[in-house]
C-alpha positions as CSV (number, residue, x, y, z in Angstrom):
1,M,5.0,1.6,24.4
2,S,3.6,2.6,21.0
3,G,1.9,0.0,18.8
4,D,4.7,-0.2,16.2
5,S,7.4,-0.5,18.9
6,Y,5.4,-3.4,20.5
7,L,5.1,-5.2,17.1
8,F,8.8,-4.6,16.4
9,R,9.9,-6.2,19.7
10,E,7.5,-9.1,19.3
11,L,8.7,-9.8,15.7
12,F,12.4,-9.8,16.3
13,E,12.1,-11.7,19.6
14,A,10.2,-14.3,17.5
15,F,13.1,-14.4,15.0
16,D,15.5,-15.3,17.9
17,V,13.1,-17.9,19.3
18,H,13.0,-19.5,15.8
19,E,16.8,-19.3,15.6
20,L,16.5,-17.3,12.4
21,R,19.7,-15.6,11.3
22,Y,18.8,-12.0,10.4
23,C,20.2,-8.5,10.2
24,I,18.4,-5.2,10.3
25,L,20.1,-3.2,7.6
26,A,19.4,0.5,8.3
27,G,17.5,3.0,10.3
28,Y,18.0,1.2,13.6
29,D,19.5,4.1,15.6
30,S,16.1,5.0,17.0
31,Y,14.7,1.4,17.3
32,P,12.6,0.3,19.0
33,D,11.4,3.6,20.5
34,S,10.7,5.3,17.2
35,I,10.2,3.5,13.9
36,G,9.7,6.0,11.2
37,S,9.5,3.9,8.1
38,D,10.1,0.4,6.7
39,V,12.2,-2.0,8.8
40,D,14.8,-3.3,6.3
41,F,16.1,-6.7,7.2
42,M,18.1,-9.5,5.5
43,V,18.0,-13.3,5.9
44,L,19.7,-16.1,4.1
45,P,18.0,-17.1,0.8
46,A,17.3,-20.6,2.3
47,D,15.3,-19.0,5.2
48,A,13.1,-16.6,3.1
49,H,10.3,-19.1,3.0
50,R,10.0,-19.1,6.8
51,I,9.3,-15.4,7.0
52,P,5.5,-15.3,6.1
53,G,4.7,-18.0,8.6
54,I,6.6,-16.2,11.4
55,L,5.0,-12.9,10.5
56,A,1.5,-14.4,10.5
57,A,2.1,-16.1,13.9
58,V,3.3,-12.9,15.4
59,A,0.3,-11.1,14.0
60,E,-2.1,-13.6,15.5
61,R,-0.4,-13.6,18.9
62,T,-0.5,-9.8,19.2
63,G,-4.0,-9.5,17.9
64,S,-2.8,-7.9,14.7
65,R,-3.2,-8.8,11.0
66,L,-0.7,-9.6,8.3
67,V,-2.5,-7.6,5.6
68,Q,0.0,-7.0,2.8
69,C,2.9,-8.6,0.9
70,I,4.4,-7.0,-2.2
71,A,7.3,-8.7,-3.9
72,H,9.2,-5.6,-5.2
73,E,12.3,-7.6,-6.3
74,T,13.0,-11.2,-7.0
75,T,14.7,-11.4,-3.6
76,A,12.8,-8.8,-1.7
77,A,9.2,-8.4,-0.3
78,W,7.5,-5.7,1.6
79,F,5.0,-6.7,4.3
80,V,2.5,-4.8,6.4
81,I,1.3,-5.9,9.9
82,A,-1.7,-3.8,11.1
83,R,-2.9,-3.6,14.7
84,E,-6.2,-2.1,15.7
85,G,-6.0,-0.3,19.0
86,P,-8.8,1.3,21.0
87,S,-8.4,4.7,19.4
88,S,-5.8,4.3,16.6
89,L,-4.2,2.0,14.1
90,S,-0.5,0.9,14.4
91,F,1.5,-0.5,11.5
92,L,4.8,-2.3,11.1
93,H,6.4,-2.6,7.7
94,P,9.0,-5.3,7.6
95,D,10.9,-5.1,4.3
96,L,12.6,-8.5,3.6
97,S,15.6,-9.1,1.4
98,T,17.9,-12.0,0.9
99,D,20.7,-11.1,-1.4
100,Y,20.4,-7.4,-2.0
101,R,19.3,-6.8,-5.6
102,R,18.1,-3.7,-7.2
103,R,17.4,-3.0,-10.9
104,G,18.7,-6.4,-12.0
105,R,22.0,-6.1,-10.2
106,L,23.3,-8.2,-7.2
107,W,25.0,-5.7,-4.9
108,L,25.3,-7.5,-1.6
109,R,25.2,-11.2,-0.7
110,A,23.3,-12.3,2.4
111,P,25.9,-14.9,3.6
112,D,28.6,-12.2,3.6
113,I,26.5,-9.6,5.5
114,L,25.2,-12.1,8.1
115,A,28.7,-13.5,8.7
116,R,29.8,-10.0,9.8
117,R,26.7,-9.0,11.7
118,R,26.9,-7.8,15.3
119,R,24.4,-7.8,18.2
120,D,23.2,-4.4,19.2
121,P,23.0,-3.6,22.9
122,R,19.2,-3.3,22.5
123,G,19.0,-7.0,21.6
124,F,18.6,-7.1,17.8
125,W,21.2,-7.9,15.1
126,I,22.7,-5.2,12.9
127,P,25.4,-5.2,10.2
128,S,29.0,-4.3,10.6
129,T,29.6,-0.6,10.3
130,A,31.3,-1.0,6.9
131,D,28.4,-3.1,5.6
132,A,25.9,-0.6,7.0
133,F,27.9,2.1,5.1
134,I,28.0,0.4,1.7
135,Y,24.4,-0.8,1.9
136,Y,23.1,2.7,2.8
137,L,25.2,4.3,0.1
138,I,24.0,1.9,-2.7
139,K,20.4,2.3,-1.5
140,K,20.5,6.1,-1.6
141,L,22.2,6.0,-5.1
142,E,19.5,3.7,-6.4
143,K,16.7,5.9,-5.1
144,G,18.4,9.0,-6.4
145,A,17.9,11.1,-3.3
146,I,19.7,11.7,0.0
147,S,18.8,14.2,2.7
148,S,21.2,16.0,5.1
149,A,20.3,13.7,7.9
150,Q,20.9,10.6,5.7
151,T,24.3,12.0,4.8
152,D,25.1,12.3,8.5
153,E,24.1,8.7,9.0
154,L,26.3,7.6,6.1
155,C,29.2,9.5,7.5
156,R,28.8,8.0,10.9
157,H,28.9,4.5,9.5
158,Y,32.0,5.3,7.4
159,H,34.0,6.9,10.3
160,A,33.4,3.9,12.5
161,D,35.5,1.7,10.3
162,P,37.1,3.7,7.4
163,G,39.6,1.1,6.4
164,T,37.0,-1.7,5.7
165,A,34.6,0.9,4.2
166,R,37.3,1.9,1.8
167,Q,37.8,-1.7,0.7
168,L,34.1,-2.0,0.0
169,L,34.1,1.2,-1.9
170,E,36.8,-0.1,-4.2
171,Q,34.7,-3.3,-4.9
172,H,31.8,-1.2,-6.2
173,F,33.4,2.0,-7.6
174,P,36.4,2.9,-9.8
175,A,39.4,4.3,-7.8
176,H,38.6,8.0,-8.6
177,G,35.0,7.5,-7.6
178,A,36.0,5.8,-4.3
179,D,38.4,8.7,-3.7
180,W,35.7,11.3,-4.3
181,I,33.2,9.6,-2.0
182,E,35.8,9.2,0.7
183,R,36.6,13.0,0.6
184,A,32.9,13.9,0.6
185,V,32.2,11.8,3.7
186,H,35.3,13.1,5.5
187,R,33.9,16.6,5.0
188,R,30.3,15.6,5.6
189,D,29.6,17.4,2.3
190,H,25.9,16.8,1.8
191,A,25.6,19.3,-1.1
192,S,28.3,17.6,-3.2
193,L,26.9,14.1,-2.6
194,D,23.4,15.2,-3.5
195,A,24.5,16.9,-6.6
196,S,26.6,13.9,-7.7
197,L,24.1,11.1,-7.2
198,D,23.5,10.5,-10.9
199,T,27.3,10.4,-11.7
200,L,28.0,8.0,-8.8
201,R,25.1,5.7,-9.8
202,E,26.6,5.5,-13.3
203,Q,30.0,4.6,-11.8
204,L,28.4,2.0,-9.6
205,H,26.6,0.3,-12.5
206,S,29.6,0.5,-14.8
207,H,32.2,-0.8,-12.3
208,S,30.2,-3.6,-10.6
209,P,30.5,-6.8,-12.7
210,A,27.3,-8.4,-14.0
211,E,26.3,-11.7,-12.7
212,P,27.1,-14.9,-14.8
213,L,24.8,-15.4,-17.7
214,L,23.1,-18.4,-16.3
215,Q,22.3,-16.6,-13.0
216,R,21.0,-13.6,-15.0
217,L,18.7,-15.8,-17.0
218,R,17.4,-17.3,-13.7
219,Q,16.8,-13.9,-12.3
220,F,15.1,-12.8,-15.6
221,T,12.8,-15.7,-15.4
222,A,12.1,-15.2,-11.7
223,N,11.3,-11.5,-12.3
224,G,9.0,-12.5,-15.2
225,M,7.1,-14.8,-12.8
226,R,7.0,-12.0,-10.2
227,V,5.5,-9.6,-12.7
228,I,2.9,-12.2,-13.9
229,D,1.9,-12.8,-10.3
230,R,1.5,-9.0,-9.7
231,L,-0.8,-8.9,-12.8
232,Q,-2.9,-11.9,-11.7
233,R,-3.1,-10.9,-8.1
234,P,-2.7,-7.1,-7.7
235,S,-1.8,-5.9,-4.3
236,G,-3.9,-2.7,-4.6
237,L,-7.6,-2.5,-3.6
238,S,-10.7,-0.8,-5.0
239,I,-13.6,0.2,-2.7
240,A,-16.7,2.2,-3.3
241,F,-19.0,4.1,-1.0
242,L,-22.7,4.4,-1.8
243,G,-25.5,6.2,0.0
244,P,-27.7,9.2,-0.1
245,D,-26.4,12.8,0.4
246,G,-26.2,13.4,4.1
247,C,-25.0,9.9,5.1
248,G,-21.5,11.2,5.6
249,K,-19.6,9.7,2.7
250,S,-17.1,12.5,2.2
251,S,-16.1,12.6,5.9
252,V,-15.8,8.8,6.1
253,I,-13.8,8.6,2.8
254,D,-11.4,11.3,4.0
255,Q,-10.7,9.5,7.2
256,V,-10.4,6.0,5.6
257,M,-7.9,7.4,3.1
258,H,-5.8,8.7,6.0
259,D,-6.0,5.6,8.2
260,L,-5.1,3.1,5.4
261,R,-2.4,5.1,3.6
262,E,0.3,3.0,5.3
263,V,-1.1,-0.3,3.9
264,F,-0.5,0.7,0.2
265,R,2.1,2.5,-1.9
266,R,-0.5,5.2,-2.9
267,V,-4.1,6.2,-2.2
268,E,-6.3,7.8,-4.8
269,Y,-9.8,9.2,-4.8
270,Q,-12.3,9.0,-7.6
271,H,-15.7,10.6,-7.8
272,L,-18.3,8.2,-9.5
273,R,-16.2,6.9,-12.5
274,P,-12.7,5.7,-13.2
275,R,-10.7,8.3,-15.1
276,P,-7.4,10.1,-14.9
277,L,-7.2,12.4,-11.9
278,A,-8.2,16.0,-12.4
279,R,-7.8,19.1,-10.2
280,G,-10.4,19.0,-7.4
281,D,-10.6,15.2,-7.2
282,T,-10.8,15.2,-3.4
283,P,-13.5,14.1,-1.0
284,G,-16.2,16.6,-0.7
285,A,-15.1,18.6,-3.8
286,A,-17.9,20.3,-5.9
287,P,-20.9,19.2,-3.9
288,V,-24.2,18.7,-5.7
289,I,-26.6,21.2,-4.2
290,N,-29.8,20.2,-6.1
291,P,-29.4,16.6,-7.3
292,H,-32.9,16.4,-8.7
293,G,-33.1,19.9,-10.1
294,Q,-32.8,19.0,-13.8
295,K,-35.4,17.4,-15.9
296,A,-34.9,13.7,-16.8
297,R,-33.9,12.9,-20.4
298,G,-36.3,11.0,-22.6
299,A,-36.0,7.3,-23.1
300,G,-33.8,7.5,-26.2
301,G,-31.4,10.0,-24.6
302,S,-31.3,8.1,-21.4
303,V,-30.3,4.9,-23.1
304,A,-27.6,6.7,-25.2
305,K,-26.2,8.3,-22.0
306,L,-26.4,5.0,-20.2
307,L,-24.3,3.3,-22.9
308,H,-21.7,6.1,-22.7
309,F,-21.7,5.8,-18.9
310,W,-21.3,2.0,-19.1
311,S,-18.5,2.2,-21.7
312,I,-16.6,4.6,-19.4
313,Y,-16.5,1.9,-16.7
314,L,-15.4,-0.8,-19.1
315,I,-12.6,1.3,-20.6
316,G,-11.6,3.2,-17.4
317,T,-11.3,0.0,-15.4
318,Q,-8.8,-1.5,-17.9
319,L,-6.9,1.7,-18.7
320,W,-7.0,3.4,-15.3
321,T,-8.1,1.3,-12.3
322,F,-6.3,-1.9,-13.1
323,P,-2.8,-0.4,-13.5
324,R,-3.3,1.4,-10.2
325,L,-4.2,-1.9,-8.5
326,V,-1.1,-3.6,-9.9
327,S,1.0,-0.7,-8.6
328,S,-0.4,-1.3,-5.0
329,T,-2.8,1.7,-4.9
330,L,-5.9,2.0,-2.8
331,V,-8.6,3.4,-5.1
332,I,-11.6,4.8,-3.3
333,F,-14.8,5.7,-5.3
334,D,-17.3,8.1,-4.0
335,R,-20.4,6.6,-5.7
336,Y,-20.2,4.1,-8.5
337,Y,-22.2,3.0,-11.5
338,H,-24.7,1.2,-9.4
339,D,-25.6,4.4,-7.7
340,L,-27.8,5.1,-10.7
341,L,-30.0,2.1,-9.8
342,A,-30.8,3.6,-6.4
343,D,-31.1,7.3,-7.5
344,P,-31.9,7.5,-11.2
345,R,-33.2,11.1,-11.0
346,R,-29.7,12.3,-10.0
347,Y,-28.4,11.1,-13.3
348,R,-31.4,12.4,-15.3
349,Y,-32.2,8.8,-16.3
350,G,-35.7,8.5,-17.7
351,A,-35.7,5.0,-19.3
352,Q,-36.6,1.7,-17.7
353,L,-34.2,0.6,-15.0
354,R,-34.0,-2.9,-16.4
355,W,-31.6,-1.6,-19.1
356,A,-29.4,-0.1,-16.4
357,R,-29.6,-3.3,-14.3
358,L,-28.7,-5.4,-17.3
359,L,-25.6,-3.4,-18.2
360,G,-24.7,-3.2,-14.5
361,R,-24.1,-6.9,-14.5
362,L,-21.3,-6.4,-16.9
363,V,-19.6,-3.5,-15.1
364,P,-16.4,-4.5,-13.2
365,Q,-17.2,-3.9,-9.6
366,P,-14.9,-2.7,-6.8
367,E,-13.6,-5.4,-4.5
368,L,-15.5,-4.0,-1.6
369,T,-18.6,-1.8,-1.5
370,F,-19.9,0.1,1.5
371,V,-23.5,1.3,1.7
372,L,-23.8,4.0,4.4
373,D,-27.2,3.7,6.0
374,A,-29.1,6.2,8.1
375,P,-32.9,6.8,8.7
376,P,-34.5,9.6,6.6
377,E,-34.8,11.8,9.7
378,V,-31.0,11.8,10.1
379,I,-30.5,12.4,6.4
380,Q,-32.9,15.3,6.4
381,A,-31.2,16.8,9.5
382,R,-27.8,16.7,7.8
383,K,-28.8,17.6,4.2
384,K,-32.3,18.7,3.3
385,E,-31.8,18.6,-0.5
386,V,-34.7,16.3,-1.4
387,P,-38.1,15.8,0.2
388,F,-38.5,13.5,3.2
389,V,-40.4,10.9,1.2
390,E,-37.5,10.8,-1.3
391,S,-34.9,10.3,1.4
392,Q,-37.1,7.4,2.7
393,R,-37.3,5.9,-0.8
394,Q,-33.6,6.2,-1.4
395,R,-32.7,4.6,1.9
396,Q,-34.7,1.5,1.0
397,A,-33.4,1.5,-2.6
398,Y,-29.8,1.4,-1.3
399,L,-30.6,-1.3,1.2
400,D,-32.2,-3.4,-1.6
401,L,-29.2,-2.8,-3.8
402,A,-26.6,-4.0,-1.3
403,P,-27.3,-7.7,-1.6
404,Q,-26.9,-7.5,-5.4
405,L,-23.3,-6.1,-5.2
406,R,-20.0,-7.8,-4.8
407,R,-18.9,-8.0,-1.2
408,A,-21.2,-5.2,-0.1
409,H,-21.5,-4.2,3.5
410,V,-24.1,-2.0,5.0
411,I,-22.6,0.4,7.6
412,D,-24.7,2.2,10.3
413,A,-23.9,5.8,9.5
414,T,-25.7,7.1,12.6
415,Q,-22.7,6.1,14.7
416,P,-20.0,8.6,15.6
417,L,-17.6,9.2,12.7
418,D,-14.7,7.3,14.4
419,K,-16.9,4.3,14.9
420,V,-18.1,4.3,11.3
421,V,-14.5,4.6,10.0
422,A,-13.4,1.8,12.4
423,D,-16.1,-0.5,11.0
424,V,-15.0,0.2,7.5
425,V,-11.3,-0.2,8.2
426,A,-11.9,-3.5,10.0
427,I,-13.7,-4.9,7.0
428,V,-10.9,-3.7,4.7
429,L,-8.2,-5.2,6.9
430,T,-10.1,-8.5,7.1
431,R,-10.3,-8.7,3.4
432,L,-6.6,-7.9,3.0
433,E,-5.7,-10.4,5.6
434,S,-7.6,-13.1,3.7
435,R,-5.9,-12.2,0.5
436,A,-2.5,-12.2,2.1
437,A,-3.1,-15.7,3.5
438,V,-4.0,-17.0,0.1
439,R,-1.1,-15.3,-1.6
440,L,1.4,-16.6,1.0
441,N,-0.2,-20.0,1.2
442,L,-0.8,-19.6,4.9
443,P,-3.5,-21.6,6.8
444,P,-6.7,-19.5,7.1
445,L,-7.3,-17.9,10.5
446,A,-10.7,-18.1,12.2
447,R,-11.3,-14.4,11.9
448,V,-10.7,-14.3,8.1
449,A,-12.8,-17.3,7.2
450,G,-15.4,-16.3,4.6
451,A,-13.9,-12.8,4.1
């Protein structure tokens, strides 16, 4: 059994054990053998507060970690459970909703959906076929995209109970719109559906009545609080990798980006400084062949360049990095400001290092920093770009720098690549697990204490 299938079974068995009324809304045809994306499920609004505790308990029991929670609507939250296997990572993405809201509209009420739910032969609860049809249709219209396979799924739900499906269509669309959708699904006409998504979405929004004013005000306030919480506690993460050329940063970064892509909405790579992405911003792009080949600037030029360098971090963090973190992005830096303190010649810095250290205290640091460490003999064998004595000096400089940085971890880069990556990923997941426990007001687990 795959890791995500195992987590799926454990989670929904736990729901039954806790007598939690739930309903998996879509995508369940292949469950639990194949789980291709988020597991959308619905519970009653009064039960939503129970979900984090159950998820955390399942994670602990299965040797996994609850590492992410993103409230993407006032009544919806996306979770990530990560399980570290001997040779790979497994993820489950439970996507919770109570009443189904999107874009400030209430489309489906949880009590109605759960009252009509049915038990699938595989053991979990799913909606009535008509509810599955209208939920999937609204979801695709709101996302503005539908594939041929998704059209087939929509049509299957409709043909299982066309009478009730028609009644639900009439609740959400004008008569001519309901007629058009009915004809399209009868013909399984994917091309027409895909071409008409914008028109159908406009009909959906114009026909469905708005909620009462008081309820809209409550939702407006709740959404404002949700946005404030996202700003105060971003669900993204910034990490940086430091170390001399030859320690394997590019290979490690490339693999870490791959392994952690399912924990965040996006993953972005930055070389050295925060700035808008440019062509070629990928791990290993434009390698520096002779890092000490240029003459150092004079004291005045070095200080001027340092001030410019420093200002880029102050401005770039606010204008570029922070918005990415709020939008749940993993931002990975290959080198960072403090790299200058360990290898000033690379940056042609010729002034006293105390000025760089002083400004470095004011530079916003990544949440985690990884210093890849290897003996000079290993560095020289991989990349002989500087003399042996310089590799020796740099190694010690990076080791001395690590204790001065925020949540810095020294990683043995002489290990096989998979082991180096596993060490990094484990530290990242531990940090995310600790953050999620705080955000969700969960009791701290022994393994996240002090993370």
